[in-house]
N, CA, C and O atoms as a GROMACS GRO file, in nm:
protein
  416
    1MET      N    1   0.095  -0.140   0.002
    1MET     CA    2   0.002   0.037   0.006
    1MET      C    3   0.069   0.126   0.038
    1MET      O    4   0.011   0.235   0.042
    2GLU      N    5   0.212   0.125   0.075
    2GLU     CA    6   0.290   0.240   0.042
    2GLU      C    7   0.323   0.275  -0.056
    2GLU      O    8   0.338   0.394  -0.082
    3ARG      N    9   0.342   0.183  -0.135
    3ARG     CA   10   0.385   0.236  -0.333
    3ARG      C   11   0.243   0.266  -0.379
    3ARG      O   12   0.250   0.336  -0.480
    4MET      N   13   0.145   0.246  -0.352
    4MET     CA   14   0.030   0.286  -0.371
    4MET      C   15  -0.004   0.458  -0.378
    4MET      O   16  -0.036   0.533  -0.470
    5GLU      N   17   0.024   0.478  -0.214
    5GLU     CA   18   0.024   0.608  -0.158
    5GLU      C   19   0.123   0.692  -0.261
    5GLU      O   20   0.069   0.774  -0.335
    6LYS      N   21   0.230   0.677  -0.265
    6LYS     CA   22   0.365   0.734  -0.309
    6LYS      C   23   0.321   0.759  -0.454
    6LYS      O   24   0.341   0.877  -0.483
    7LEU      N   25   0.268   0.689  -0.553
    7LEU     CA   26   0.212   0.696  -0.690
    7LEU      C   27   0.104   0.805  -0.639
    7LEU      O   28   0.132   0.917  -0.682
    8LYS      N   29   0.002   0.804  -0.569
    8LYS     CA   30  -0.112   0.884  -0.545
    8LYS      C   31  -0.036   1.039  -0.568
    8LYS      O   32  -0.041   1.121  -0.660
    9GLU      N   33   0.035   1.033  -0.436
    9GLU     CA   34   0.071   1.169  -0.435
    9GLU      C   35   0.153   1.227  -0.495
    9GLU      O   36   0.152   1.350  -0.492
   10PHE      N   37   0.284   1.129  -0.596
   10PHE     CA   38   0.268   1.196  -0.728
   10PHE      C   39   0.182   1.297  -0.835
   10PHE      O   40   0.179   1.412  -0.878
   11LEU      N   41   0.116   1.168  -0.843
   11LEU     CA   42  -0.014   1.204  -0.950
   11LEU      C   43  -0.049   1.323  -0.861
   11LEU      O   44   0.017   1.412  -0.914
   12ARG      N   45  -0.115   1.378  -0.754
   12ARG     CA   46  -0.134   1.494  -0.730
   12ARG      C   47  -0.037   1.610  -0.762
   12ARG      O   48  -0.070   1.723  -0.798
   13LYS      N   49   0.031   1.584  -0.751
   13LYS     CA   50   0.139   1.705  -0.833
   13LYS      C   51   0.146   1.694  -0.994
   13LYS      O   52   0.140   1.800  -1.055
   14ASP      N   53   0.155   1.617  -1.042
   14ASP     CA   54   0.153   1.561  -1.188
   14ASP      C   55   0.009   1.470  -1.279
   14ASP      O   56   0.022   1.386  -1.368
   15PRO      N   57  -0.095   1.513  -1.232
   15PRO     CA   58  -0.228   1.439  -1.251
   15PRO      C   59  -0.178   1.387  -1.395
   15PRO      O   60  -0.106   1.288  -1.392
   16ARG      N   61  -0.200   1.428  -1.488
   16ARG     CA   62  -0.174   1.410  -1.620
   16ARG      C   63  -0.029   1.293  -1.695
   16ARG      O   64  -0.013   1.259  -1.813
   17ASP      N   65   0.061   1.254  -1.561
   17ASP     CA   66   0.165   1.179  -1.618
   17ASP      C   67   0.120   1.015  -1.643
   17ASP      O   68   0.083   0.940  -1.552
   18PRO      N   69   0.130   0.981  -1.772
   18PRO     CA   70   0.080   0.845  -1.819
   18PRO      C   71   0.172   0.753  -1.719
   18PRO      O   72   0.110   0.677  -1.645
   19PHE      N   73   0.283   0.752  -1.712
   19PHE     CA   74   0.377   0.637  -1.650
   19PHE      C   75   0.317   0.644  -1.486
   19PHE      O   76   0.293   0.536  -1.431
   20LEU      N   77   0.302   0.725  -1.438
   20LEU     CA   78   0.233   0.750  -1.253
   20LEU      C   79   0.140   0.664  -1.258
   20LEU      O   80   0.129   0.563  -1.188
   21LYS      N   81   0.047   0.714  -1.371
   21LYS     CA   82  -0.105   0.659  -1.398
   21LYS      C   83  -0.102   0.507  -1.441
   21LYS      O   84  -0.175   0.433  -1.375
   22HIS      N   85  -0.032   0.452  -1.536
   22HIS     CA   86   0.033   0.345  -1.566
   22HIS      C   87   0.098   0.196  -1.403
   22HIS      O   88   0.067   0.092  -1.344
   23ALA      N   89   0.182   0.287  -1.415
   23ALA     CA   90   0.226   0.227  -1.269
   23ALA      C   91   0.121   0.209  -1.144
   23ALA      O   92   0.096   0.103  -1.087
   24LEU      N   93   0.067   0.338  -1.117
   24LEU     CA   94  -0.092   0.272  -1.011
   24LEU      C   95  -0.192   0.200  -1.054
   24LEU      O   96  -0.282   0.158  -0.981
   25ALA      N   97  -0.182   0.178  -1.197
   25ALA     CA   98  -0.304   0.091  -1.242
   25ALA      C   99  -0.238  -0.058  -1.218
   25ALA      O  100  -0.297  -0.164  -1.196
   26LEU      N  101  -0.139  -0.039  -1.225
   26LEU     CA  102  -0.051  -0.198  -1.236
   26LEU      C  103  -0.062  -0.262  -1.091
   26LEU      O  104  -0.098  -0.378  -1.071
   27GLU      N  105  -0.020  -0.152  -0.975
   27GLU     CA  106  -0.069  -0.162  -0.854
   27GLU      C  107  -0.212  -0.197  -0.837
   27GLU      O  108  -0.236  -0.283  -0.753
   28TYR      N  109  -0.325  -0.137  -0.911
   28TYR     CA  110  -0.468  -0.172  -0.865
   28TYR      C  111  -0.467  -0.311  -0.892
   28TYR      O  112  -0.510  -0.385  -0.804
   29ILE      N  113  -0.415  -0.374  -1.027
   29ILE     CA  114  -0.459  -0.482  -1.056
   29ILE      C  115  -0.430  -0.597  -0.957
   29ILE      O  116  -0.513  -0.685  -0.933
   30LYS      N  117  -0.272  -0.590  -0.883
   30LYS     CA  118  -0.223  -0.680  -0.799
   30LYS      C  119  -0.319  -0.709  -0.657
   30LYS      O  120  -0.328  -0.809  -0.586
   31ILE      N  121  -0.380  -0.583  -0.649
   31ILE     CA  122  -0.478  -0.581  -0.520
   31ILE      C  123  -0.634  -0.629  -0.577
   31ILE      O  124  -0.732  -0.649  -0.505
   32GLY      N  125  -0.629  -0.637  -0.682
   32GLY     CA  126  -0.770  -0.687  -0.710
   32GLY      C  127  -0.895  -0.547  -0.779
   32GLY      O  128  -1.018  -0.555  -0.790
   33GLU      N  129  -0.829  -0.463  -0.805
   33GLU     CA  130  -0.909  -0.369  -0.810
   33GLU      C  131  -0.928  -0.357  -0.978
   33GLU      O  132  -0.907  -0.248  -1.031
   34ASP      N  133  -0.955  -0.433  -1.031
   34ASP     CA  134  -0.970  -0.439  -1.203
   34ASP      C  135  -1.087  -0.304  -1.245
   34ASP      O  136  -1.059  -0.267  -1.358
   35GLY      N  137  -1.159  -0.255  -1.210
   35GLY     CA  138  -1.258  -0.172  -1.204
   35GLY      C  139  -1.164   0.000  -1.235
   35GLY      O  140  -1.176   0.073  -1.333
   36MET      N  141  -1.062   0.024  -1.092
   36MET     CA  142  -1.016   0.141  -1.067
   36MET      C  143  -0.823   0.110  -1.198
   36MET      O  144  -0.746   0.189  -1.253
   37ALA      N  145  -0.827   0.033  -1.193
   37ALA     CA  146  -0.689  -0.037  -1.336
   37ALA      C  147  -0.761   0.038  -1.444
   37ALA      O  148  -0.721   0.146  -1.488
   38ARG      N  149  -0.884  -0.034  -1.488
   38ARG     CA  150  -0.938   0.014  -1.655
   38ARG      C  151  -0.979   0.129  -1.638
   38ARG      O  152  -0.979   0.202  -1.737
   39THR      N  153  -1.021   0.176  -1.524
   39THR     CA  154  -1.022   0.353  -1.546
   39THR      C  155  -0.905   0.422  -1.584
   39THR      O  156  -0.905   0.494  -1.684
   40LEU      N  157  -0.777   0.404  -1.494
   40LEU     CA  158  -0.686   0.451  -1.531
   40LEU      C  159  -0.619   0.453  -1.662
   40LEU      O  160  -0.582   0.553  -1.723
   41PHE      N  161  -0.604   0.312  -1.702
   41PHE     CA  162  -0.544   0.266  -1.850
   41PHE      C  163  -0.594   0.340  -1.971
   41PHE      O  164  -0.536   0.400  -2.062
   42GLU      N  165  -0.776   0.308  -1.934
   42GLU     CA  166  -0.866   0.395  -2.048
   42GLU      C  167  -0.808   0.564  -2.032
   42GLU      O  168  -0.795   0.618  -2.141
   43GLU      N  169  -0.776   0.646  -1.922
   43GLU     CA  170  -0.739   0.764  -1.930
   43GLU      C  171  -0.625   0.804  -2.011
   43GLU      O  172  -0.613   0.903  -2.084
   44ILE      N  173  -0.546   0.716  -1.986
   44ILE     CA  174  -0.417   0.719  -2.018
   44ILE      C  175  -0.398   0.730  -2.173
   44ILE      O  176  -0.332   0.810  -2.239
   45LEU      N  177  -0.500   0.594  -2.224
   45LEU     CA  178  -0.478   0.623  -2.381
   45LEU      C  179  -0.610   0.725  -2.411
   45LEU      O  180  -0.651   0.725  -2.527
   46GLU      N  181  -0.652   0.777  -2.352
   46GLU     CA  182  -0.755   0.872  -2.397
   46GLU      C  183  -0.674   0.990  -2.453
   46GLU      O  184  -0.667   1.020  -2.572
   47GLU      N  185  -0.610   1.055  -2.344
   47GLU     CA  186  -0.481   1.148  -2.301
   47GLU      C  187  -0.372   1.120  -2.400
   47GLU      O  188  -0.333   1.213  -2.470
   48ASP      N  189  -0.330   1.026  -2.410
   48ASP     CA  190  -0.203   1.009  -2.470
   48ASP      C  191  -0.206   0.860  -2.566
   48ASP      O  192  -0.160   0.754  -2.524
   49PRO      N  193  -0.262   0.875  -2.688
   49PRO     CA  194  -0.267   0.713  -2.751
   49PRO      C  195  -0.130   0.681  -2.815
   49PRO      O  196  -0.121   0.583  -2.888
   50ALA      N  197  -0.048   0.742  -2.797
   50ALA     CA  198   0.098   0.676  -2.819
   50ALA      C  199   0.155   0.636  -2.681
   50ALA      O  200   0.277   0.635  -2.668
   51TYR      N  201   0.094   0.609  -2.599
   51TYR     CA  202   0.155   0.500  -2.485
   51TYR      C  203   0.121   0.373  -2.474
   51TYR      O  204   0.045   0.321  -2.391
   52THR      N  205   0.182   0.321  -2.565
   52THR     CA  206   0.162   0.178  -2.638
   52THR      C  207   0.155   0.090  -2.479
   52THR      O  208   0.059   0.015  -2.462
   53GLY      N  209   0.241   0.104  -2.388
   53GLY     CA  210   0.229  -0.030  -2.288
   53GLY      C  211   0.098  -0.027  -2.228
   53GLY      O  212   0.076  -0.127  -2.159
   54SER      N  213   0.022   0.040  -2.233
   54SER     CA  214  -0.116   0.068  -2.162
   54SER      C  215  -0.222  -0.045  -2.246
   54SER      O  216  -0.285  -0.135  -2.191
   55TYR      N  217  -0.222  -0.012  -2.407
   55TYR     CA  218  -0.266  -0.110  -2.462
   55TYR      C  219  -0.278  -0.258  -2.413
   55TYR      O  220  -0.384  -0.319  -2.400
   56TYR      N  221  -0.136  -0.313  -2.385
   56TYR     CA  222  -0.163  -0.453  -2.359
   56TYR      C  223  -0.160  -0.525  -2.248
   56TYR      O  224  -0.145  -0.646  -2.228
   57HIS      N  225  -0.184  -0.389  -2.141
   57HIS     CA  226  -0.244  -0.405  -1.972
   57HIS      C  227  -0.398  -0.417  -1.984
   57HIS      O  228  -0.477  -0.502  -1.943
   58LEU      N  229  -0.414  -0.301  -2.057
   58LEU     CA  230  -0.548  -0.280  -2.056
   58LEU      C  231  -0.663  -0.415  -2.141
   58LEU      O  232  -0.775  -0.451  -2.106
   59GLY      N  233  -0.580  -0.460  -2.255
   59GLY     CA  234  -0.646  -0.575  -2.330
   59GLY      C  235  -0.654  -0.751  -2.219
   59GLY      O  236  -0.739  -0.839  -2.211
   60LYS      N  237  -0.535  -0.733  -2.162
   60LYS     CA  238  -0.521  -0.836  -2.052
   60LYS      C  239  -0.617  -0.848  -1.969
   60LYS      O  240  -0.675  -0.954  -1.946
   61LEU      N  241  -0.649  -0.712  -1.904
   61LEU     CA  242  -0.782  -0.722  -1.815
   61LEU      C  243  -0.892  -0.713  -1.862
   61LEU      O  244  -0.988  -0.753  -1.796
   62LEU      N  245  -0.913  -0.653  -2.001
   62LEU     CA  246  -1.025  -0.731  -1.986
   62LEU      C  247  -1.049  -0.875  -2.074
   62LEU      O  248  -1.150  -0.914  -2.132
   63GLU      N  249  -0.960  -0.915  -2.065
   63GLU     CA  250  -0.951  -1.073  -2.126
   63GLU      C  251  -1.007  -1.101  -1.963
   63GLU      O  252  -1.123  -1.085  -1.924
   64ARG      N  253  -0.924  -1.132  -1.905
   64ARG     CA  254  -0.984  -1.166  -1.743
   64ARG      C  255  -1.129  -1.150  -1.696
   64ARG      O  256  -1.186  -1.224  -1.615
   65THR      N  257  -1.203  -0.995  -1.785
   65THR     CA  258  -1.293  -0.977  -1.731
   65THR      C  259  -1.389  -1.015  -1.831
   65THR      O  260  -1.496  -0.956  -1.818
   66GLY      N  261  -1.380  -1.113  -1.946
   66GLY     CA  262  -1.456  -1.155  -2.019
   66GLY      C  263  -1.472  -1.081  -2.138
   66GLY      O  264  -1.539  -1.142  -2.222
   67GLU      N  265  -1.434  -0.976  -2.168
   67GLU     CA  266  -1.468  -0.899  -2.221
   67GLU      C  267  -1.357  -0.901  -2.335
   67GLU      O  268  -1.278  -0.809  -2.355
   68THR      N  269  -1.363  -1.020  -2.406
   68THR     CA  270  -1.296  -1.036  -2.550
   68THR      C  271  -1.303  -0.944  -2.641
   68THR      O  272  -1.225  -0.849  -2.630
   69VAL      N  273  -1.387  -0.947  -2.739
   69VAL     CA  274  -1.449  -0.851  -2.804
   69VAL      C  275  -1.363  -0.659  -2.809
   69VAL      O  276  -1.311  -0.584  -2.891
   70LEU      N  277  -1.401  -0.662  -2.650
   70LEU     CA  278  -1.312  -0.510  -2.686
   70LEU      C  279  -1.197  -0.516  -2.624
   70LEU      O  280  -1.132  -0.411  -2.624
   71ALA      N  281  -1.137  -0.639  -2.552
   71ALA     CA  282  -0.985  -0.636  -2.528
   71ALA      C  283  -0.939  -0.664  -2.704
   71ALA      O  284  -0.834  -0.609  -2.736
   72LEU      N  285  -1.013  -0.745  -2.818
   72LEU     CA  286  -0.908  -0.736  -2.934
   72LEU      C  287  -0.903  -0.624  -2.974
   72LEU      O  288  -0.803  -0.576  -3.028
   73GLN      N  289  -1.046  -0.545  -2.948
   73GLN     CA  290  -1.041  -0.402  -3.045
   73GLN      C  291  -0.911  -0.312  -2.973
   73GLN      O  292  -0.824  -0.253  -3.037
   74TRP      N  293  -0.921  -0.317  -2.852
   74TRP     CA  294  -0.776  -0.262  -2.765
   74TRP      C  295  -0.633  -0.294  -2.831
   74TRP      O  296  -0.551  -0.209  -2.867
   75TYR      N  297  -0.623  -0.420  -2.838
   75TYR     CA  298  -0.537  -0.470  -2.911
   75TYR      C  299  -0.474  -0.426  -3.037
   75TYR      O  300  -0.356  -0.418  -3.071
   76GLU      N  301  -0.598  -0.399  -3.104
   76GLU     CA  302  -0.588  -0.347  -3.280
   76GLU      C  303  -0.549  -0.238  -3.265
   76GLU      O  304  -0.448  -0.213  -3.331
   77LYS      N  305  -0.608  -0.114  -3.168
   77LYS     CA  306  -0.595   0.004  -3.168
   77LYS      C  307  -0.412   0.021  -3.108
   77LYS      O  308  -0.337   0.110  -3.149
   78GLY      N  309  -0.378  -0.071  -3.021
   78GLY     CA  310  -0.242  -0.085  -2.984
   78GLY      C  311  -0.148  -0.114  -3.075
   78GLY      O  312  -0.037  -0.061  -3.070
   79MET      N  313  -0.177  -0.192  -3.157
   79MET     CA  314  -0.065  -0.277  -3.283
   79MET      C  315  -0.094  -0.127  -3.358
   79MET      O  316   0.017  -0.083  -3.387
   80ALA      N  317  -0.169  -0.056  -3.390
   80ALA     CA  318  -0.136   0.035  -3.490
   80ALA      C  319  -0.107   0.177  -3.428
   80ALA      O  320  -0.087   0.272  -3.503
   81ALA      N  321  -0.105   0.191  -3.303
   81ALA     CA  322   0.017   0.289  -3.204
   81ALA      C  323   0.145   0.243  -3.218
   81ALA      O  324   0.221   0.320  -3.278
   82ALA      N  325   0.187   0.148  -3.181
   82ALA     CA  326   0.301   0.092  -3.207
   82ALA      C  327   0.379   0.087  -3.342
   82ALA      O  328   0.494   0.127  -3.364
   83LYS      N  329   0.298   0.034  -3.420
   83LYS     CA  330   0.342   0.092  -3.582
   83LYS      C  331   0.365   0.215  -3.569
   83LYS      O  332   0.482   0.242  -3.543
   84ALA      N  333   0.291   0.305  -3.579
   84ALA     CA  334   0.270   0.440  -3.590
   84ALA      C  335   0.444   0.493  -3.468
   84ALA      O  336   0.504   0.600  -3.478
   85ALA      N  337   0.460   0.440  -3.421
   85ALA     CA  338   0.586   0.488  -3.330
   85ALA      C  339   0.680   0.428  -3.322
   85ALA      O  340   0.750   0.444  -3.222
   86GLY      N  341   0.732   0.307  -3.458
   86GLY     CA  342   0.804   0.207  -3.449
   86GLY      C  343   0.834   0.116  -3.349
   86GLY      O  344   0.922   0.029  -3.352
   87GLU      N  345   0.759   0.140  -3.263
   87GLU     CA  346   0.814   0.036  -3.163
   87GLU      C  347   0.776  -0.118  -3.185
   87GLU      O  348   0.659  -0.149  -3.158
   88ARG      N  349   0.864  -0.220  -3.231
   88ARG     CA  350   0.837  -0.309  -3.246
   88ARG      C  351   0.817  -0.434  -3.174
   88ARG      O  352   0.752  -0.535  -3.201
   89ARG      N  353   0.906  -0.394  -3.052
   89ARG     CA  354   0.856  -0.487  -2.984
   89ARG      C  355   0.717  -0.494  -2.880
   89ARG      O  356   0.691  -0.591  -2.809
   90ALA      N  357   0.649  -0.391  -2.888
   90ALA     CA  358   0.517  -0.359  -2.879
   90ALA      C  359   0.444  -0.396  -2.940
   90ALA      O  360   0.351  -0.456  -2.886
   91TYR      N  361   0.445  -0.385  -3.050
   91TYR     CA  362   0.374  -0.413  -3.167
   91TYR      C  363   0.391  -0.609  -3.164
   91TYR      O  364   0.293  -0.683  -3.152
   92ASN      N  365   0.510  -0.650  -3.174
   92ASN     CA  366   0.511  -0.826  -3.131
   92ASN      C  367   0.400  -0.834  -3.055
   92ASN      O  368   0.293  -0.869  -3.105
   93GLU      N  369   0.418  -0.791  -2.870
   93GLU     CA  370   0.388  -0.858  -2.755
   93GLU      C  371   0.219  -0.842  -2.795
   93GLU      O  372   0.148  -0.917  -2.728
   94LEU      N  373   0.146  -0.756  -2.896
   94LEU     CA  374   0.056  -0.672  -2.918
   94LEU      C  375  -0.044  -0.767  -2.977
   94LEU      O  376  -0.160  -0.792  -2.944
   95GLN      N  377   0.035  -0.813  -3.074
   95GLN     CA  378   0.000  -0.887  -3.238
   95GLN      C  379  -0.009  -1.035  -3.186
   95GLN      O  380  -0.094  -1.104  -3.242
   96THR      N  381   0.071  -1.098  -3.082
   96THR     CA  382   0.086  -1.219  -3.021
   96THR      C  383  -0.024  -1.233  -2.922
   96THR      O  384  -0.078  -1.343  -2.920
   97ALA      N  385  -0.083  -1.112  -2.812
   97ALA     CA  386  -0.201  -1.145  -2.758
   97ALA      C  387  -0.314  -1.114  -2.806
   97ALA      O  388  -0.418  -1.141  -2.745
   98TYR      N  389  -0.312  -1.055  -2.917
   98TYR     CA  390  -0.407  -1.047  -3.058
   98TYR      C  391  -0.476  -1.168  -3.057
   98TYR      O  392  -0.596  -1.188  -3.037
   99GLU      N  393  -0.365  -1.262  -3.086
   99GLU     CA  394  -0.422  -1.377  -3.235
   99GLU      C  395  -0.420  -1.492  -3.086
   99GLU      O  396  -0.492  -1.592  -3.082
  100ASP      N  397  -0.339  -1.457  -2.991
  100ASP     CA  398  -0.374  -1.588  -2.884
  100ASP      C  399  -0.534  -1.581  -2.846
  100ASP      O  400  -0.592  -1.690  -2.840
  101LEU      N  401  -0.596  -1.483  -2.826
  101LEU     CA  402  -0.757  -1.434  -2.798
  101LEU      C  403  -0.816  -1.470  -2.946
  101LEU      O  404  -0.923  -1.530  -2.957
  102ALA      N  405  -0.757  -1.438  -3.033
  102ALA     CA  406  -0.903  -1.442  -3.154
  102ALA      C  407  -0.865  -1.592  -3.200
  102ALA      O  408  -0.939  -1.627  -3.292
  103ASP      N  409  -0.741  -1.726  -3.150
  103ASP     CA  410  -0.803  -1.808  -3.227
  103ASP      C  411  -0.846  -1.924  -3.078
  103ASP      O  412  -0.819  -2.045  -3.081
  104GLU      N  413  -0.913  -1.860  -2.964
  104GLU     CA  414  -0.965  -1.921  -2.868
  104GLU      C  415  -1.115  -1.966  -2.887
  104GLU      O  416  -1.173  -2.026  -2.797
   0.00000   0.00000   0.00000
């Protein structure tokens, strides 16, 4: 919890920082607060669609909650963003997640 409190404190000072929001979302996932994590990931991607790391984690969260179609859509958006940014590794991770889910 101490880590979460520090992240929240930093976010109060810089509420639009995608790195801090992403880190806090991951902390929420650890404690089973998927709703809070989802909200943060969606905020990040709305404010900064080029923040490619959040697409993967949002997609995985949606998979866990049974929202397969939505997860696939986020993976597709993430692949497009990663391709546009030239982030090959992120693209490959998103593509693998997409294909694994689509093949189920």
